C-alpha positions, 0 to 999 in steps of 0.5 A: 494552506501550507503544503503537508510534509506527510500524506497518508493514503488509506484505501477502504473497501467494506471496512464498516466494522473496522471504522466502527471499532475506532481504527480511524481514531487511532490514525487521527490521534497519532497524526494530531500529535505530530509537529509537521503538516499532514493530510490523510486521504481516505479512498473508498473503493466502491464499498457496498456497506456503510463504509462510504457514508462513515468515511464522509462523516469522519472527514467532515468533522476531522481536520486533515482528512480527505475523502475520495470515491472510486468505483469498485476497481480493487485495492491497487486502483484505489491506492493509485488514486490516492497516491497521485492526489497526495500533496505531501513531500512524503507519501505513505500508503497503509491499510485501514485495519492498522495491522502496522500501526501508523506510528511505525512511519517514524521508522521510515521517515528518517531514511528520506534524510539519508537520500533514499527515495522509497522506504518500505516496511518489512514484516520479515522478523515479525509475522505475529499470528500469521498462519503457516499457509501464509508464511509458506506462501510468502517464502515461495513468493520471495523465491519466485520474484527473485528468480524471475524479476531479480528483486534480490535483497528485498525480503518482504514486498507485500507489506502494505506500508510503503513510503515515497518521495512525492515526485518518485511516487508520481513517476512510479504510479503513473507507469503501472501496467498490471492494475493501473488501467481502471476497470470494474471488478466484483467482490474483494480482489487480491492484487499480489502483483501490485506491490511487486510491480511498484518495487520492480519499477522503483529498482528499474528506474534507479531509485534508492530503496530501503527496507525497514523492519516494522511492527505488524499484527496479523489481521484476517480480512479475507479467506485465503485460497493458497492455491488460487492466490499463489497461482495469481501471484505467479501470473502477475510476476510473469506478466511483469517480466513480459511487460519489461521484455516488451519495453512497456516500463520505459 
């Protein structure tokens, strides 16, 4: 089997509803229309609903879809599993709810021909439907990460639509410290620092990074606790800074 050009990694935790309403069919229809080789890696995060069974059934009857199973460790560990298993020249991770439609990858791919190593989607001008609390949290988060980590020039670190050259993905995702160590968790888990640590490492390692505006539609998948989530985000930023001072990202 020829090596795919594009690998798409999709984490899934209790996504039975989204699967049943056809989000994976949208992914399949788009990928089938491409004229390059591809694979879609579906990584189940130890779901306790019907997600795992539905993913197995889908991968069985749809060419190019691969299913992997993790114990429940949270989204970050699930994405890492898929990214390290991907075989494509370019590896993208995205969300199963398709808040950013997979077709938006065509806005990212051309930049790899312009010598960029990491190309990320940005919702900065298109946060359609997002509540004011989410927008306020995003702006505060941007200020903190710029001051503490020096991530200047990146307007949206949290968009779940990021692509990497395969070798670059392996280099970055093998070095992650915040959520890179496997451990069991309970319930849904917000890992705000995951995306920031990925981009911090990309910058620290000298990879060329490009941010590209993409279409995005607000989809509420969990109840937001502005105080708790903001506090966790701040702690993650401080942990990244502390890890860097300790020399853990060499």
